[in-house]
C-alpha positions, 0 to 999 in steps of 0.5 A, a space after each residue: 656430359 659425354 666423354 668426348 665433351 669432357 676431353 674437349 673442355 679439359 683440353 681447351 681449359 688447359 690450353 687457355 691456362 697454358 697460354 696465359 702462363 706463357 704470356 706471364 712467364 715471358 713478361 716476367 723473366 720466369 723460366 719455370 713458368 715458360 717450361 710449365 706452359 710449354 708442357 701444358 700446351 703439349 698436354 692439351 694437344 695430346 688431350 685434343 687427339 684423345 678427344 678426337 679418337 673417343 667414340 662417345 
């Protein structure tokens, strides 16, 4: 697996998990889950940018 594919798949899985955590955190009044989901979404956006700039 190339570096670019690894970063894209990691970012996609992180985004998917973060969106599920956000939905669960909003359904249940859990502030820590919502904050963790927001941090995961920001991290996945950063990973998508890293994957876009990776040459391999």
